[in-house]
N, C-alpha and C positions, 0 to 999 in steps of 0.2 A: 365480201365479208361484212361490211357495214350494212349493206342492203339486207342480207339474210338475218343478221343479228337484230336488226330493227324489228323484225317480225317474230323470229324465234330467238328469244333472249338467250345470251350465252356470255362467255368470257371474252370481252371485246378488247379492252385496252392492252392486256398482256399479249394477245395475238397480233394486234397491230404493231406492237413494238418489236416483234421477232420476224417480220416478213423478209427483210433482206438477208438475215442470217440463214433462214430456211432456204431461200432461193439459192444462195451461194453454196450451201452444203450439197443440195441436190445437183447443182451444176458441176461441182468439182468431183464429187464422190459417185461411185457406181452403185447407187441404191437400186433395189433392195439387197443386192449381194453385199455391199458395204452396209453395216448396221448403224442406223441413226436412231439414237435413244433419247427420248424427251424426259424431263423431270416435271412432275405434277401433271403436265400435259395440257394445261389450259391455254398454252401459247401455240398450239399445234394446228390452228385452223388453216394457215397458208399451206402447211404440209399436206393436209387432207385435200385441199383444193387442187394442188398441182400433182397429186399422185392418183389421178383417175376418179376423184370423188367430187368433181365440181358440181355436177347436177345433183348428186346425193346430198351435197352440203345444204341445199335449200330446205331439206327436212332434218337438219342437224338437231339432235337432242329431242326429237319428237318420237312418239310411239311408232315403232317399226322403222324409224330412220336411223342414220348413223349416230354413233356415240359422240359426245362432246370431248372425249379423251382418246388418245391412242389405244387401240385394242387389237391384239394379235389375231383374233379370229375374223377381224373385219378386213384386213389388208396385209399383204406380205411386206408392205412398206412400214407397217407399224411393228417394229422389231421387238418391242416390249410394252406390255400393257401398264398403264399408270393412271393415277388419280390422286395419290398421296405424294407428299414431298420427299425429296432428298434421296431417292432410290437410284437415280440414273448412273452414278459413278460405279456403284457396286455391281449393278446389272451389266454395265458396259465392260467392267473388268472381267466378269464371268464370260462374256462373249469373246473378249480378246484372248483369254487363256484357252478357251475352247478352240478358237481358230489356230492358235499356236500348236496345241496338241494334235489337232486334225490336219495341220499344215495346209489350210485352205486359203490363207493369206488375205482374207477380207479385212478392210479397215473398220474400225469401230469409233464412233463419234458420240459423245454425250453432251447434250445441251442443258445446262443448269443455270437457274437465275440466282441473283445475289441473295434473295430471300430464302430460297431452298438451300442455299449453301450454309445457312445458319444451323440447319438440322444436324444432329449428331451423326446420323447414318452417313451423310455426305463426307464427313471427316474420317469416319471409319473406313469408307471406301478409298479415300485419298491416301490414308496412311498405309493401307495394304498395297494399293497400286503403286505408290511412290517407291516402295521397297522392292518392287518387281521390275521385270524388264518388259512389261506388257506394252504392246503396240496400241496405245490408247490416246485419243485426242479429246480433251475436255474443252468445251466452249463455254466460257462464263459470260452469261448475258446480264450485264450489270446495268440496270435501268435506274439506279439510285443517284447517279451523277451524270452531268453532261461533260463533254470534253473541255478541258481547261486550255484556252488558247495560249496562255503564257507557257505552258509546258508542252504544247503540241509538237513543236519542232524537235525537241529532245526525244519525245516518245516516238515520233515518226522515224527518227534516225535509229533508235534502238530496235524498233520493229524491223526496219529494212536490213539492219546488220544481222540480227539474230535469226531471221528467216532466210537469209541469203543461202542458196545452194552451195556457192563457192566457199563461204564461211564454214558451213556445216561439213562440207567435204574435207576441207583443210583440218578442221577441228578433229574429225573422226580419224584422219590419217595420223595426226600428231599423237592422239591418244593411243592408237595401235602401235606406233613406233616406240613411244615411251614405255608402254606396258604398265601393268599395275605395280604400285610401289610408292615409296615416300616422295619421289620427285613429282610423279603425277598427282598424288594427293595434295602436295603443297601448291602446285600450279592451280589445281581445281579450287582449293580454298581461296587463293588470291583472286581468281577470276570471279568466284561466287561473291566474295567480299566487295569487289569493285562494282559488279553488276547490281548487287542488292542495294548498294548505296545509291545507285542511279534510279532503281525502279521501286524502292521500298514504299514510296508515297502512293504508288498505284496498287500495292498489295503483293507485288511479286516476291518479296522476301519470304512471306509465309508459304507460298507454293513451292518455292525453291527448297525451303527447309523440309517440306514434306516429300521431296524427291521428284517433283515435277519440274520440267523445264518450262519457264514462264516466257510468254511472248505478249507484247501489247503495251499499253492499251491501243485499240484500234476502233475507228468509228464504225459501230455496228449497223449503220444505215448507208454506208458507202459500199454498194454491192460490188463495184469493180475492185475496190481495195480488198474486200473480203475474199473475192474469187482469187485474186493474186496471192493473198496471204495463205488461204487454205491450200492452194496448189503447192506452195513452197513447203507447208507443214505436212502435206499428205504423205510424203515418202520418208520423212524422218522416223526414227524408231524410238521406242520407249514412251513413258508417260509424259505428256506435255499438255499445257493449258494455254489457251489464247483468250485474253481478256478483251471483251467487246463492250463498248459503252453505247447504250441505247436509251431511247425515250419511250416510256409507256404511252400508248395511244398515238404513236407517230402517224402523221398524215391525216388525222381527224381532230380538228381544233378542240371540240368539247372534251374529248378523251385526253388530249395532251394537257389541257388546263386543269382537269380534275380526274386524275387516273384512278383514285380510290372509288369514287362514285361510278366511274365508267369501267371498272373491273368487271362488273356484271350489272349493267344498267337497267335491265328489263327492256320493255318495248319503248321505241322512240321514233321520232320523225328523222330520217336520215339526212334530210335537206337542212332543217333548221337546228337539229340537235336537241329539240325539246323532248324530254322524257314523258312518256304516257303513263301516268300513275293513276291506277284505279282507286276509287275511294274504298276505305277499309270498313267492313262491317263490325270489326272487333279489333282489339289490340293484339299484336303479335306476342307470342310467348317470350321471345327474346327481349321485347320492350318491358314486359311485366317483370322479368328477371332483373333487368337493368335498373328499373325504378325501385323495386323492393330492396335490391342490394344497397342502393344509396340510402334509403330510409333506415334500414337496420344498421348501416355503418355509422350513420349520424347518432343513433341511439347507443351503439356499443363500439367503443374505440378499439376493440380487439379485431374487428372485422376488416379484412383486406380482400381484394379481388385479384385473381391471377388468370391470365389468358395466354395461350401460345399463338400469338399473332392473329387473334380473332376478335379484337375489341369491338369493331363495328358490327360484325356478324352476330355476336352474342349479346349486344346491347350494353357492353361495359364502358362505352365511351362516355356515358353519363357520369359514372364514378370517376373516370379520368378527369372530367371537367370539374366536378364538384369537390372531390377529395383526391387530388393527384398524388399525394404522398402515400396513399394507401392503394394505389393502382399499380399493377405490375404486368407489363406485356413482355414476355420473355423471349419472343421470337418463335419460329417454327420448331419448338423443342418440347414436345409433349412429355417426354420422359423427365426432362429437367423441371418442367412445370409442376409435376407431381411431387418429386423429391424436394424441390424448393418449398412447396406447400407443406410438406411433412416437416421440414425444418422450421417453418413459421409456426406451425402448430406446436411443435416441441418447445418453441420459444415463448409460448403463451398467447399467440395470436389465434384468430378464428378465420382461417382461409376458406374462401369460396373459390374453388378452382373450376373454371368453366371451359369446356372444350366440346367440340362436336363428338357425338357418340362414336362415329366411325374412327375418329382420330384417337379416342381413348384406348383403342386396341393396341396402339403403339406403346402405351405406357403400362401395359398389363402387369409386368413384373414389378414396376415401381409402386403401383397401387397395392399389390400384395405385400412385397418385401419391406417397403419403406413406410407404408401407412397402416395397412390392416394388421400386419404382424406386431406392430408396436402400439396398436389401439389408439392411434392419433386421430383427433376429431377434425378431419378435413372434410369439407362439404364439396362433393363433386356434382356439378350441374352439367348434365349431358344434354346439350342442345342438338337439334336435328335427329332425335331418336325416332326410330321407325323409318318408313319410306320417305324419301326426300324429293321425288320428282325427277326432273330432267337430268340431274347430275348422275343418276343411275347407281349401279351396284358398288362402285368404289366409294360412294358417299352415303348409301343407305345405312342407318343405324339399327340394324336388325339383330345384332349378336350380343348386345350389352347385357340384356337380362340373363341369358344363359351363361355368359362369361363370368359374371360377377356373383351369381347366386351361390356358387360353390365356395366363395371366399368366407372363411369363418369371421363372425362379428360384423359382417357388412349389412347395413340397412339399405334396402333398395325400394324407392318410392316412385310413383308415376302419377302426377296430378291429372285430373280429368278436365280441368278448366283453369281460367286465370286465377280465380279465388283460391282454388286448391293449391296452385303454384305458390301464391303468396303465403298461404298457411303453412305449407311444407317447408318453405324457406325459414319461417320463424321457428318451426319445430326443430329444424336442423341446427339453428343457432343455439338452441337450448340443449342439444344432444352432445354430451362430452365423452361418451363411452367408446367412440371409435368412428370410422368413416361412415358417411351418409350420402347416398346417391339420390339425386332428384333428376329424373329423365323426362324430357318433354319434347313434343314434335316441332317440326318446322312449320311456320305459318301462323295463321290467326287462331285465336281462341274461340270460345263459345259465345262471346258477347255478354258474359255475366259481369255484374258490377263488382269491382274489386278495389278501386283506388281509395274510397273513403269508408271502407268497411273493415272492422276489426278482424284479424285472422281467426279462423276456426281453431278450436283445440283439436290437434291431431296426434294422439298418442301413437308411439311406434307400434306398428303391427295391427292397427285398428282400422277397419273399413267402415262402410256405411251402406244401409239399404236405401235404394232409390225408388223401387217399385215393389209392392207386395202382391204376389200372385201365386200361381199353382203349377204343378206338374214339372216345370223346368226352372232350374236356378241358373241364372246367367251371372257368371263371375267375370267382371270386366276390369281391365287394368288400363288406365289412361283415358283419353277422350272417347274411346269406343263405348264407354259407359253411357254417355249421352245418346249415342246412336241406338243403343239397346233400349234405353228408357223411351225414346221416341217410338221405336218399333213396338214396344209393349203397349204404349198408349193407343197406337193404331189398332192393335189386335183387340184390346179391351173395348174400343169403340165399335169395332166391326163384329166381334164374336162374343163379347161379354166375358172373355177369359184372357188372361195374359200370364206371362212368367214373372217370377220374382227377379229383380235386377239389383245386383250389388256392385258398388264401386269399391274395389278391393283396396285401392290406394297403395298398398305395399305388396311387393312380391316376396320380400324377406324382411322381417318375419311375416308369415302368413297369419291372417286373422282366423284362428282355429275355431272360434265361436261361430263365425260365418260358415266355415267348412262343415262343422257338425250339423248346422241347420240345413245346409245344402244337401247333406247326405240323406235327408229325409225325403227328398224329391225323387221323381222318376228318373230324371236326366239332369246332368250338369253340362252347360255350354260355357267354355272359357273364351274370352276375347282379349287379344293383345296385339299391339303394333310391334311385333318382334317375332323371332323364330319360335315355332311351336315346340321344337325339340329343346328341352332344357329350360324353357321359360315357364309361364304360368300354367300352361297345359301340363307340362311335365311335372311341375311341383304339385298340382292338385292330384294328378294320377298317383304320384308317389305317396302323398298323404293318405288317400283313400285306401290304397293297397296296404300301407303300413298299419292302418287302423282296422282293416278287415271289412271295410264298407263295400258291399257289392252294388255298384251303381254304374250306369252307362254314362260315359264322359266323352264329349266331343269338343273340338277346339277350332277356333278361327284365328288365323295369324299367318305368318310367313311360312310357306312350304319349305321343304328341304332343298332349296335351290336359290341361286342368285337371281334377284328380280331385275328385269331390264329397265332401262330408263323410259320415261314417259310422263304423263300427267300424274300428279300426286293422287288425284281422285281415282284415276284408273288403277293405280297400284293398290290403293286401299280396297277397291272392289275385288281385285285379284286375290287379296288376302281375306276377303269376306267380312270386311270391317265397315262397309257402308250400310246405311239404314235399310235399304231395300233387300240386300242380300241377307242381312241379319233377320229381317222379317220373314223372308222365305224359309230360312233355316228353322226358325222357331215354329212356323206353321207345320213344317214336316215333323219336327220333334214332338209337337203337341198334338199331331194328327188332327188338325183342323183345316178346313178348306171352304 
């Protein structure tokens, strides 16, 4: 795992921390007949390696290679596809009820981390499962704490007692003999009260209250103890949870010492642990966002930052350091992050709510119901918009343009570079009429100067012309505008003619002045790092049809399919958003060669 991840970067620390848990599950349970379901899935590397994909793992996350996450179409051992958080318990409950109805008797195991357990969906699943008689085992991979030696003996005794086949057989017999009624209920309350007093420090009281039988804690790196415990729990019935304490990065010192950095460390020397960091030709969009947020927060005391557990990924750690009282990391709770932001806005603050584009899908109802419907001025900053590279289809941010364009009163913008990002953030600060989306891609910007430059004036719904040309009007949204301008320059140098190129800046509202100007051309070509259906291409087609403009329109963007994982540059080529593909497209449309 270490050797492969040093060459093909992936999620290392979380996968190292779950090795013994995964080995023990596969040893005790009859997978793939028994269903083993992961949460998030970035801890599943050991699972892939020991289920027939050891050689394939060498090409993990590369174009044409296996996915970095469990994927049903990849292996029968991957019982449920995953990439987002907190889904495992709900999916596992579905599997368990299906097995009951079909009388197939397979066991169902869900492995969820303490971080994913903060997500509301996990509690919805537990609430439903706890009220059922589902034959479901949840393994809580708790890597936020180490085992407390002072409490170890008591916990070991409780674990041994509650997992004992003799204890559970006697308990079952007593329950059947007493039958349902006041006596049984009274005994159950007494046992629960006594047990919860002993295990409440480890969280057992919460799970028992939700209807789960709680076991643990147990050392999640003691594979023999795990095998022994899982064997005892395997034949118990009903919803039950085993609490396992693990250490992120276990077995590799650099990852153990700094699990945040080594969650996804990039390339590194496996022997020395030295990370191989390539020099950056430009600032990353997330760093631009982070710095500008701090700057405007210092100027305007209403500004606050909200992130659902993505502080380092979105660049908000700078706000956390500079103005900690105005920084809120709410955990893996996108829905709560949005409604919390709505409350802040209603209370007179100016919230900048940052989340990855793909995760914003989880809060779609809250964005509509709690923000847009009430015209609250929440600024949504969607990081990782468009293709994201090796994380693949669970993480691509391809659907946000189409998803939010239909929401009344929504402003949707897409900066083409670092300076545009800065300018749009300042424009969003001044916008009080309702929600304002700024969506930008993963990775580096264009290398334009932005730190010591005053922001541009960017009125809502106003784009800009980058290149003046003929025949074809290129309407670009986001950084593809620069690729189109580069292609136009090449065509002008080679053929003496080029298209006009416009940086639209806004998907909603559209710049109708630009659209009317574009309607005078022979052809319109739209460019967007998102789905063509319902995005800029769809919006331009709708406008031209509505106005009665008879003009040929073509679009480059995501086709109507989920794009596989691979290099971000290859994915953009697939969507027709690289300079060479745009140039070839323009040659064909302009009939020049």
